C-alpha positions as CSV (number, residue, x, y, z in Angstrom):
1,M,180.8,-12.0,45.1
2,L,183.9,-10.4,43.4
3,L,186.7,-9.7,45.2
4,P,189.1,-7.2,44.1
5,V,192.4,-8.2,43.5
6,F,194.5,-5.6,41.5
7,T,194.2,-2.0,40.0
8,L,196.5,-0.3,37.4
9,K,196.4,2.8,35.8
10,L,197.5,3.6,32.2
11,R,198.5,6.9,31.4
12,H,196.4,7.0,27.9
13,K,192.4,7.3,27.5
14,I,190.9,4.3,26.0
15,S,188.5,3.8,23.3
16,P,185.1,2.4,24.4
17,R,184.6,-1.2,23.1
18,M,188.4,-1.4,22.5
19,V,189.6,-3.8,25.2
20,A,190.7,-7.7,24.8
21,V,193.2,-9.9,26.7
22,G,195.4,-12.0,24.4
23,R,198.6,-14.5,24.5
24,Y,200.5,-12.8,21.9
25,D,203.6,-14.8,22.4
26,G,201.5,-18.0,23.2
27,T,202.2,-17.7,26.7
28,H,201.7,-14.7,28.7
29,P,198.3,-13.2,28.8
30,C,198.5,-9.4,27.6
31,L,195.6,-6.8,28.0
32,A,195.2,-4.7,24.5
33,A,193.4,-1.4,24.3
34,A,193.1,1.0,21.4
35,T,193.7,4.6,22.2
36,Q,191.8,7.4,21.3
37,A,194.6,8.7,18.8
38,G,192.7,7.6,15.6
39,K,191.4,4.8,13.6
40,V,193.4,1.9,12.8
41,A,191.3,0.3,9.9
42,D,188.1,1.5,7.9
43,G,185.0,-1.0,6.8
44,A,185.6,-3.4,9.9
45,S,183.5,-2.7,12.8
46,A,183.0,-6.1,14.6
47,M,185.1,-9.3,15.1
48,V,185.1,-12.3,16.8
49,L,187.5,-15.8,16.4
50,G,185.7,-19.2,16.6
51,T,184.6,-22.0,14.5
52,L,181.3,-21.9,12.4
53,G,179.1,-24.4,11.3
54,D,181.0,-27.2,9.5
55,I,183.9,-25.4,8.3
56,P,186.9,-27.0,10.0
57,S,189.1,-24.1,10.4
58,P,189.0,-21.9,13.1
59,L,187.9,-18.2,11.4
60,A,188.3,-14.9,12.4
61,I,184.8,-13.8,11.5
62,I,184.6,-9.9,10.2
63,G,181.6,-7.7,10.3
64,G,181.6,-4.6,8.6
65,N,179.6,-3.0,5.6
66,C,176.4,-4.7,5.3
67,A,178.7,-8.3,4.5
68,L,180.1,-10.9,7.0
69,Q,183.4,-12.6,6.0
70,G,185.4,-15.4,7.5
71,F,189.1,-16.1,7.0
72,D,191.3,-18.6,7.9
73,H,194.9,-18.8,9.4
74,A,196.3,-18.3,5.7
75,G,194.0,-15.0,4.9
76,N,191.9,-17.5,2.8
77,D,188.2,-16.3,2.4
78,L,186.3,-19.3,3.6
79,F,183.0,-17.4,4.7
80,W,180.9,-14.9,3.6
81,T,177.3,-13.8,3.5
82,V,175.2,-10.4,3.3
83,T,173.1,-8.8,6.2
84,G,170.4,-6.3,6.3
85,D,172.6,-3.4,7.3
86,N,176.3,-2.5,8.8
87,V,177.2,-5.0,11.4
88,H,177.8,-3.8,15.0
89,S,178.6,-6.8,17.0
90,L,179.2,-10.4,16.6
91,A,179.2,-13.3,19.2
92,L,179.2,-17.1,18.6
93,C,177.3,-19.5,20.5
94,D,175.6,-23.1,20.2
95,F,172.3,-21.7,19.3
96,D,170.5,-24.8,18.2
97,G,172.0,-27.2,20.5
98,D,173.9,-29.4,17.7
99,G,177.4,-28.2,18.7
100,K,177.7,-25.9,16.1
101,K,178.3,-22.2,16.4
102,E,176.3,-19.6,14.8
103,S,177.5,-15.8,14.6
104,E,174.7,-12.8,15.3
105,D,174.8,-9.5,13.7
106,F,172.9,-6.3,13.9
107,D,169.1,-6.7,14.5
108,I,169.6,-9.8,15.5
109,R,170.1,-12.5,12.8
110,V,171.6,-15.9,13.3
111,F,173.7,-17.5,11.1
112,K,174.6,-21.3,10.6
113,E,177.3,-20.6,8.0
114,D,175.6,-18.6,5.2
115,E,172.0,-19.5,6.3
116,I,169.6,-17.7,8.4
117,V,168.2,-19.7,10.9
118,A,166.4,-17.2,13.2
119,E,165.7,-13.3,13.4
120,M,164.6,-11.2,16.7
121,T,163.7,-7.6,15.9
122,E,164.7,-5.3,18.4
123,T,163.6,-1.5,19.0
124,E,167.4,-0.3,18.4
125,I,170.7,-1.2,17.4
126,I,172.5,-4.0,18.7
127,T,175.8,-2.6,20.1
128,S,176.9,-5.6,21.9
129,L,176.6,-9.6,22.1
130,C,178.0,-12.0,24.2
131,P,177.8,-15.7,24.5
132,M,176.4,-17.0,28.2
133,Y,176.1,-21.0,27.9
134,G,174.5,-23.1,25.4
135,S,171.7,-21.3,23.3
136,R,171.6,-18.4,25.9
137,F,173.1,-15.0,25.1
138,G,172.9,-11.4,26.5
139,Y,172.6,-7.9,24.3
140,A,172.7,-4.8,24.7
141,L,171.0,-1.7,22.9
142,S,172.3,1.9,22.0
143,N,168.9,3.0,23.8
144,G,170.5,1.5,27.2
145,T,169.1,-1.7,27.4
146,V,170.5,-5.2,28.2
147,G,169.1,-8.5,28.4
148,V,169.3,-12.4,27.9
149,Y,168.0,-14.4,24.8
150,D,167.7,-18.3,24.9
151,K,167.3,-19.1,21.3
152,T,164.6,-16.7,20.1
153,A,162.7,-16.2,23.5
154,R,163.7,-13.2,25.4
155,Y,164.2,-14.5,29.1
156,W,164.4,-10.7,30.5
157,R,165.7,-7.2,29.9
158,I,166.1,-3.9,31.8
159,K,166.4,-0.4,30.5
160,S,168.8,2.3,32.0
161,K,169.1,6.0,31.1
162,N,173.0,5.1,30.6
163,H,174.6,3.2,28.1
164,A,175.8,-0.3,28.0
165,M,179.4,0.4,26.8
166,S,180.5,-3.4,27.2
167,I,179.0,-6.8,28.3
168,H,180.6,-10.3,29.4
169,A,179.3,-13.3,30.6
170,F,181.4,-14.3,33.8
171,D,180.6,-16.9,36.9
172,L,181.2,-14.6,39.8
173,N,179.6,-16.8,42.4
174,S,181.3,-20.3,41.3
175,D,178.0,-21.9,40.8
176,G,179.0,-23.2,37.1
177,V,176.2,-20.7,35.7
178,C,177.6,-17.4,33.8
179,E,176.1,-13.9,34.8
180,L,176.0,-11.3,32.7
181,I,178.5,-8.4,33.4
182,T,177.8,-4.7,32.2
183,G,180.0,-1.8,32.1
184,W,177.9,1.6,31.9
185,S,178.4,5.0,30.7
186,N,178.5,6.4,33.9
187,G,181.1,4.2,35.4
188,K,178.6,1.4,37.1
189,V,179.6,-2.1,36.4
190,D,177.1,-4.6,37.8
191,A,176.4,-8.3,37.5
192,R,172.8,-9.7,37.0
193,S,171.3,-13.3,37.1
194,D,170.9,-14.6,33.9
195,R,167.6,-16.0,34.7
196,T,166.0,-12.8,36.4
197,G,168.2,-10.1,35.9
198,E,168.6,-9.0,39.4
199,V,171.6,-7.3,40.2
200,I,173.7,-9.4,42.5
201,F,177.2,-7.2,42.5
202,K,178.2,-3.8,41.6
203,D,181.0,-1.5,41.6
204,N,181.8,2.1,40.2
205,F,184.5,3.7,38.3
206,S,185.3,7.7,38.1
207,S,184.7,7.6,34.3
208,A,182.7,5.5,31.6
209,V,183.9,1.7,31.3
210,A,185.7,1.0,27.9
211,G,185.7,-2.8,28.1
212,V,185.0,-5.8,30.4
213,V,187.2,-8.7,29.7
214,E,188.8,-11.9,31.6
215,G,191.9,-13.9,31.7
216,D,194.8,-15.0,33.9
217,Y,196.3,-11.9,33.9
218,R,198.4,-12.6,37.0
219,M,199.6,-16.0,35.9
220,D,198.4,-17.4,39.1
221,G,196.0,-20.3,37.5
222,H,193.0,-17.9,38.3
223,V,190.9,-16.3,35.9
224,Q,190.0,-12.7,36.7
225,L,187.5,-10.6,35.4
226,I,189.0,-7.3,34.1
227,C,187.2,-3.7,33.8
228,C,188.5,-1.0,32.3
229,S,187.6,2.7,32.3
230,V,188.1,5.2,29.4
231,D,190.5,6.9,31.6
232,G,192.8,4.4,31.8
233,E,192.0,2.6,35.1
234,I,192.0,-1.1,35.4
235,R,190.5,-3.4,37.9
236,G,190.8,-7.1,38.2
237,Y,188.2,-9.2,40.3
238,L,188.4,-12.7,41.5
239,P,185.1,-14.9,41.9
240,G,183.8,-15.5,45.5
241,T,185.3,-19.0,46.4
242,A,182.9,-22.1,47.0
243,E,183.0,-21.7,50.8
244,M,181.7,-18.0,50.2
245,R,179.3,-19.0,47.6
246,G,177.3,-21.3,50.2
247,N,177.2,-18.5,52.9
248,L,176.3,-15.9,50.3
249,L,173.6,-18.3,48.7
250,D,172.0,-18.8,52.5
251,T,172.4,-14.9,52.6
252,S,170.6,-14.6,49.4
253,I,168.1,-16.8,50.0
254,E,167.2,-15.0,53.1
255,Q,167.4,-11.6,51.7
256,D,164.9,-12.7,48.9
257,L,162.6,-14.2,51.2
258,I,162.8,-10.8,53.7
259,R,162.1,-8.8,50.1
260,E,159.3,-10.9,49.0
261,L,157.6,-10.4,52.7
262,S,158.1,-7.0,52.8
263,Q,156.3,-6.4,49.3
264,K,153.4,-8.5,50.3
265,K,153.2,-6.3,53.5
266,Q,153.4,-3.1,51.7
267,N,150.7,-4.5,49.2
268,L,148.2,-5.7,52.2
269,L,148.9,-2.4,54.4
270,L,147.6,-0.5,50.9
271,E,145.0,-2.5,50.5
272,L,144.0,-2.0,54.0
273,R,144.2,1.5,53.8
274,N,142.0,1.4,50.9
275,Y,139.2,-0.3,52.5
276,E,139.7,1.9,55.6
277,E,139.2,5.2,53.2
278,N,136.4,3.5,51.5
279,A,134.4,2.6,54.7
280,K,135.1,6.3,56.0
281,A,133.6,7.6,52.6
282,E,130.5,5.0,52.7
283,S,129.8,6.3,56.4
284,S,129.7,10.3,55.4
285,S,128.2,10.2,51.7
286,P,124.8,8.7,50.0
287,L,125.3,5.3,48.8
288,N,125.5,6.1,45.3
289,E,128.0,8.9,45.5
290,A,130.2,7.0,47.7
291,D,130.3,4.0,45.2
292,G,131.2,6.5,42.5
293,H,134.2,8.1,44.8
294,R,135.3,4.6,45.4
295,G,135.2,3.4,42.0
296,I,133.1,0.6,42.4
297,I,131.6,-0.3,39.1
298,P,129.1,-2.7,38.0
299,A,130.3,-6.4,38.0
300,N,129.5,-7.0,34.2
301,T,131.6,-3.9,33.0
302,K,133.4,-5.3,30.2
303,L,136.4,-3.6,28.2
304,H,136.2,-4.0,24.1
305,T,139.1,-3.2,22.0
306,A,138.8,-2.9,18.1
307,L,141.5,-2.1,15.5
308,S,141.0,-0.2,12.5
309,V,142.5,2.0,9.9
310,N,142.1,5.8,9.7
311,L,142.5,7.5,6.5
312,G,143.5,10.6,8.4
313,N,142.2,14.0,7.3
314,E,143.9,17.6,6.6
315,T,144.7,17.9,10.4
316,Q,146.0,14.5,11.1
317,A,147.9,11.8,8.7
318,A,146.4,8.6,8.1
319,H,147.3,5.8,10.8
320,A,146.0,3.0,12.4
321,E,143.4,3.4,15.1
322,L,143.2,1.7,18.7
323,C,139.4,2.0,19.9
324,I,139.0,1.1,23.8
325,S,135.5,1.3,24.9
326,T,133.5,-0.1,28.1
327,S,130.2,-1.9,28.1
328,N,128.2,0.2,30.2
329,D,127.8,4.1,31.4
330,T,131.1,4.0,33.2
331,I,133.9,6.4,31.7
332,I,137.5,5.8,30.8
333,R,139.9,7.9,32.8
334,A,143.3,6.9,31.4
335,V,145.1,4.8,29.3
336,L,148.6,3.0,29.5
337,I,149.9,1.5,26.8
338,F,153.2,-0.6,26.4
339,A,154.4,-1.4,23.1
340,E,158.1,-2.0,21.8
341,G,159.3,0.2,18.8
342,I,156.2,2.4,18.5
343,F,156.1,4.9,21.1
344,L,159.4,6.9,22.6
345,G,160.3,5.1,25.6
346,E,158.0,2.2,24.8
347,S,155.0,3.9,26.4
348,H,151.9,6.0,25.5
349,V,149.4,7.6,28.2
350,V,146.3,9.1,27.2
351,H,144.8,11.1,29.8
352,P,141.8,12.9,28.7
353,S,140.7,16.2,30.2
354,I,137.8,16.2,32.7
355,H,135.5,17.8,30.3
356,N,136.2,15.3,27.3
357,L,135.4,12.1,29.6
358,S,133.5,9.1,27.9
359,S,133.0,5.7,28.1
360,S,135.6,5.2,24.8
361,I,138.8,6.7,23.7
362,R,140.6,6.4,20.2
363,V,144.3,6.0,20.1
364,P,146.4,6.9,17.0
365,I,148.8,4.3,16.2
366,T,151.7,4.6,13.7
367,P,154.3,1.9,13.4
368,P,157.7,2.6,11.6
369,K,158.3,-0.9,10.5
370,D,155.9,-4.0,9.4
371,V,156.5,-6.3,12.5
372,P,153.9,-7.6,14.7
373,V,153.8,-5.9,18.0
374,D,152.0,-6.6,21.3
375,L,150.1,-3.7,22.9
376,H,149.8,-3.9,26.5
377,L,146.8,-2.1,28.2
378,K,146.2,-0.8,31.5
379,T,142.9,1.1,31.3
380,F,141.4,3.0,34.4
381,V,137.3,2.8,34.6
382,G,135.1,4.1,36.6
383,Y,132.8,7.4,36.8
384,R,133.4,11.2,36.4
385,C,133.1,11.7,40.4
386,S,135.8,8.6,41.4
387,T,138.9,9.3,43.0
388,Q,139.7,5.6,42.9
389,F,139.5,3.6,39.6
390,H,139.0,-0.4,38.4
391,V,142.5,-1.1,36.2
392,F,141.5,-3.7,33.3
393,E,144.8,-5.2,31.9
394,L,144.8,-6.5,28.6
395,T,147.1,-7.4,25.4
396,R,146.3,-7.0,21.7
397,Q,148.2,-7.7,18.8
398,L,148.7,-5.2,16.0
399,P,148.9,-6.9,13.3
400,R,152.3,-6.9,11.1
401,F,150.9,-4.8,8.0
402,S,148.8,-2.7,9.9
403,M,149.5,0.4,7.7
404,Y,147.8,-0.9,4.9
405,A,144.2,0.2,4.1
406,L,142.4,-2.1,1.8
407,T,141.1,-0.4,-1.4
408,S,139.3,-0.9,-4.8
409,P,142.0,-2.4,-7.3
410,D,142.7,0.2,-10.2
411,S,144.5,-1.4,-13.0
412,A,146.0,1.9,-13.9
413,S,148.0,2.3,-10.5
414,K,148.9,-1.5,-10.4
415,P,152.6,-1.3,-9.8
416,L,154.8,-2.8,-12.9
417,S,157.2,-4.8,-10.2
418,Y,156.1,-8.3,-8.7
419,V,156.8,-11.5,-7.3
420,N,155.4,-14.6,-8.5
421,F,155.3,-18.0,-6.7
422,T,153.5,-20.7,-6.2
423,I,152.2,-22.6,-2.9
424,A,150.4,-25.9,-2.0
425,E,147.7,-24.0,-0.2
426,R,144.1,-23.4,0.0
427,A,142.5,-20.0,-0.9
428,Q,141.0,-20.2,2.4
429,R,144.2,-20.3,4.3
430,V,145.2,-17.6,2.2
431,V,142.4,-15.6,3.6
432,M,143.0,-16.6,7.2
433,W,146.4,-15.0,6.6
434,L,145.2,-11.8,5.3
435,N,142.9,-11.7,8.3
436,Q,146.1,-12.4,10.7
437,N,148.4,-9.7,9.1
438,F,146.0,-6.7,7.7
439,L,143.2,-4.8,9.5
440,L,140.4,-5.7,7.1
441,P,137.0,-4.1,7.7
442,E,134.5,-6.0,9.3
443,D,132.3,-6.4,6.3
444,T,135.2,-7.6,4.2
445,N,133.9,-10.9,2.3
446,I,136.8,-12.2,0.2
447,Q,135.3,-15.2,-2.0
448,N,137.1,-18.2,-2.8
449,A,140.0,-18.3,-5.6
450,P,140.8,-16.8,-8.1
451,F,140.6,-13.2,-6.2
452,Q,142.9,-10.4,-5.9
453,V,143.2,-7.9,-3.1
454,C,144.5,-4.4,-3.0
455,F,146.1,-2.1,-0.3
456,T,147.4,1.4,-0.2
457,S,150.3,2.1,2.6
458,L,149.5,4.7,4.7
459,R,153.0,5.8,4.8
460,N,153.6,6.7,1.3
461,G,150.3,6.0,-0.5
462,G,152.4,2.8,-2.3
463,Q,150.0,0.0,-4.1
464,L,150.2,-3.6,-2.7
465,Y,148.1,-5.9,-5.1
466,I,147.6,-9.9,-3.7
467,K,146.4,-12.3,-6.2
468,I,145.9,-15.9,-6.1
469,K,144.5,-18.4,-8.7
470,L,143.2,-21.6,-8.3
471,S,146.6,-23.4,-8.8
472,G,147.8,-21.8,-5.8
473,E,150.1,-19.5,-7.8
474,I,150.3,-16.0,-6.0
475,T,151.5,-12.9,-7.6
476,V,152.3,-10.0,-5.4
477,N,152.7,-6.7,-7.1
478,T,154.4,-3.8,-5.5
479,D,157.1,-1.4,-6.3
480,D,158.7,-1.8,-2.5
481,I,161.2,-4.7,-2.7
482,D,161.2,-4.6,1.1
483,L,157.5,-5.0,1.5
484,A,157.5,-7.8,-1.1
485,G,160.2,-9.3,1.1
486,D,158.0,-9.0,4.3
487,V,155.2,-10.4,2.8
488,I,157.4,-13.8,1.4
489,Q,158.7,-14.3,4.9
490,S,155.2,-13.6,6.6
491,M,153.6,-16.2,4.3
492,A,156.5,-18.7,4.5
493,S,156.3,-18.3,8.8
494,F,152.4,-18.8,8.7
495,F,152.2,-21.8,6.3
496,A,155.5,-23.3,7.5
497,I,156.8,-23.1,3.8
498,E,160.8,-24.5,4.4
499,D,161.9,-23.8,0.6
500,L,160.4,-21.4,-1.6
501,Q,161.8,-20.2,-5.1
502,V,160.2,-16.9,-6.7
503,E,160.4,-15.1,-10.0
504,A,161.0,-11.5,-9.4
505,E,161.2,-8.3,-11.4
506,F,161.4,-5.1,-10.3
507,P,162.6,-2.9,-13.1
508,V,163.0,0.6,-11.5
509,Y,165.1,-1.0,-8.3
510,F,167.3,-3.2,-10.9
511,E,168.0,0.0,-13.1
512,E,169.3,2.1,-9.7
513,L,171.3,-0.9,-9.0
514,R,172.8,-1.2,-12.2
515,K,173.7,2.9,-12.1
516,V,175.1,1.7,-8.5
517,L,177.3,-1.0,-9.9
518,V,178.6,1.2,-12.8
519,K,179.4,4.2,-10.1
520,V,181.3,1.0,-7.9
521,D,183.5,0.4,-11.2
522,E,184.0,4.3,-11.4
523,Y,185.3,4.7,-7.7
524,H,187.5,1.5,-8.2
525,S,189.3,3.0,-11.2
526,V,189.7,6.4,-9.6
527,H,190.8,4.7,-6.4
528,Q,193.8,2.6,-8.5
529,K,194.5,6.0,-10.5
530,L,195.0,8.2,-7.3
531,S,197.2,5.0,-5.7
532,A,199.2,5.2,-8.7
533,D,199.4,9.2,-8.7
534,M,200.7,8.8,-5.0
535,A,203.1,6.1,-5.6
536,D,204.7,8.4,-8.7
537,N,204.7,11.3,-6.2
538,S,206.4,9.5,-3.2
539,N,209.1,8.7,-5.6
540,L,209.7,12.2,-6.5
541,I,209.4,13.4,-3.0
542,R,212.4,11.2,-2.2
543,S,214.0,12.3,-5.3
544,L,213.7,16.1,-4.5
545,L,214.5,15.7,-0.7
546,V,218.1,13.9,-2.1
547,R,218.7,17.0,-4.4
548,A,218.1,19.8,-1.7
549,E,220.0,17.9,0.6
550,D,222.8,18.0,-2.1
551,A,222.4,21.5,-2.6
552,R,222.8,22.3,1.0
553,L,226.0,20.3,1.4
554,M,227.4,22.2,-1.5
555,R,226.0,25.3,-0.2
556,D,223.7,26.1,-3.1
557,M,221.4,27.9,-1.3
558,K,219.3,29.1,-4.4
559,T,218.9,25.5,-5.5
560,M,218.1,24.1,-2.2
561,K,215.6,26.9,-2.0
562,S,213.9,25.7,-5.0
563,R,214.1,22.3,-4.2
564,Y,212.0,23.0,-0.9
565,M,209.5,25.0,-2.9
566,E,209.0,22.3,-5.2
567,L,208.4,19.9,-2.2
568,Y,206.2,22.4,-0.7
569,D,203.8,22.5,-3.7
570,L,204.3,18.4,-4.1
571,N,202.8,18.3,-0.4
572,K,200.0,20.7,-0.8
573,D,198.8,18.3,-4.3
574,L,199.3,14.9,-1.8
575,L,196.6,16.8,0.7
576,N,194.6,17.4,-2.0
577,G,195.1,14.2,-3.6
578,Y,194.4,12.5,-0.1
579,K,191.0,14.3,0.6
580,I,190.0,13.3,-3.1
581,R,191.0,9.7,-1.8
582,C,189.0,10.1,1.2
583,N,185.8,11.6,-0.3
584,N,186.4,8.4,-3.4
585,H,186.8,6.2,-0.5
586,T,183.5,7.0,1.5
587,E,181.4,7.1,-1.9
588,L,182.5,3.9,-2.8
589,L,181.8,2.1,0.8
590,G,178.2,3.8,0.3
591,N,177.7,2.3,-3.0
592,L,179.2,-1.0,-2.1
593,K,176.6,-1.1,1.0
594,A,174.0,-0.5,-1.6
595,V,175.0,-3.6,-3.3
596,N,175.2,-5.8,-0.4
597,Q,171.6,-4.6,0.5
598,A,170.5,-5.6,-2.7
599,I,172.1,-9.1,-2.4
600,Q,170.3,-9.5,0.8
601,R,166.9,-8.0,-0.4
602,A,167.0,-10.5,-3.1
603,G,167.7,-13.4,-0.9
604,R,164.7,-12.2,1.3
605,L,162.3,-12.7,-1.9
606,R,163.0,-16.4,-1.1
607,V,162.9,-18.9,1.6
608,G,165.4,-21.7,2.8
609,K,167.8,-23.5,0.0
610,P,166.8,-21.0,-2.7
611,K,167.6,-18.0,-0.8
612,N,171.2,-19.4,0.2
613,Q,171.8,-20.2,-3.6
614,V,170.9,-16.7,-4.6
615,I,173.3,-15.3,-2.2
616,T,176.0,-17.5,-3.2
617,A,175.3,-17.2,-7.0
618,C,175.1,-13.3,-6.4
619,R,178.5,-13.3,-5.0
620,D,180.0,-15.3,-7.8
621,A,178.4,-13.0,-10.5
622,I,179.7,-10.0,-8.8
623,R,183.5,-11.8,-8.4
624,S,183.2,-12.7,-12.1
625,N,182.4,-9.0,-13.2
626,N,179.0,-10.7,-14.9
627,I,176.3,-8.0,-14.4
628,N,173.8,-9.4,-16.6
629,M,174.2,-12.7,-14.9
630,L,173.5,-10.7,-11.4
631,F,170.3,-9.5,-12.7
632,R,168.9,-13.1,-13.9
633,I,170.0,-14.4,-10.8
634,M,168.1,-11.9,-8.8
635,R,165.0,-12.2,-11.4
636,V,164.8,-16.0,-11.3
637,G,166.7,-17.4,-8.3
638,T,169.6,-19.3,-10.7
639,A,172.4,-18.7,-13.2
640,S,171.2,-21.2,-15.6
641,S,168.9,-20.8,-18.3
């Protein structure tokens, strides 16, 4: 469906994901690529150009050190917000169908101007994003996964042992719908249907793909898909014509039908072979023994699942536990569990030895993050002598806060840090939220408000207290500000809360942040001093060079040698100063990242407009260097008294 039209060979190696096409003189399309000579800029790791929300001017939106910034053509800073971590990729698309565009960054967050309108959690770092059309966009992860989302719904995804170096949306068959083009680390380029993920075109380079872009590179009125490899090989492709599309479409339909019928044939042949083997076993074995070998189980056999908290022992750490059992004397031969972000490779197999078979299996589960996860189970059930097994398939959701065990409240261990807010919900609804998001013991009986529940983290032993009063006032006590934010966002989602202001107090965290801000000032001061010293040394170098050359022209070799020795010593000082500047800059970036993350965490303690107001007010407080105002905003959500 793609027709090769040109091939070029650069004499330079190209850095991955550093390829673009632009009309730098306003007329001629030029291919731009970064070579592997060294860094050009620091702190900016992603950039996209376009319009955002109600901001009238086109912006260059920069993603970097836990922040997004948007600049207009004059360099004016018109957009700024913080993110949860360093930004790896950005894209603009009409996410909610209102004609506006939002940008996505790491982990995947969707912004409408500075408001987060959606969040989708993936299992790895997002390395690439590309708009498809409307609210649909493609994505790639660092573990070799590529796929397509439509708003917050994932259409499809595939996972490869290779890494996706670049993704791009391109209509390769002239049907008006873009396909997802992926360039891989093994040199493969493939195009997949945006609806199913099926491969409809592929080609290969001799080295990893550095980038995939598009443009009218030959200036003949036709847009080409341009693929570049890290070795500098460049290929251009044209999409198939409308006539070709018709032929290809007919062929594609026929191929799909043949493939579908072939799959049905294979399934029927396999089923027939099983029937034949069962009939053969039945004629040569006693009735009960034959039933066991064939995996025939009672028709009323049911599979039960239960989730609970296991506090662990000396040999095993505390964990959540999935118990799978049958309703009769059948045994479980094996269990396959598919889940995102919990197991290595997103799957886990439990296969007991022949001597440890029973009607139940307990599987320890330790999710690294507090997110709800669907556990897709395939359980093989039969008898000890079975050679064939009945497969039960079911899905069970692991609650968001499954790594917290219900414990008895102890005022001595109650955290001093807290978040306080009021919601218009009955206590029974809060109990429903607790049951949906925590693994509570079956005999748990929570009375009507006022009540208090206490949980202990299975990861680090930290305490979480949740107290509700008759008035609907809720207090969440925890020293973990991230956990407090997760609890509030979970409640807001469950109760459909659009706007929520809170009062927050995290004395230990705020004190650590105060120290970070002091360090930022110190590093800024050191940076300015080092820059001034470097400027002075640069002037001195020029002066020494002039004097050394004057001495050489006057054949005063002794003075010339003395001046060059001074230059040599000065150069050593400059190199040492440069190393100090680099270390200072690295430390400064690390502390600025901590400041941006703190602002983002303060925002996550709120919902809706109060969340955006806190982020904006915190930024203004930092700009004016008003540290006391910054902490007041983080505590109460506003700068006013």
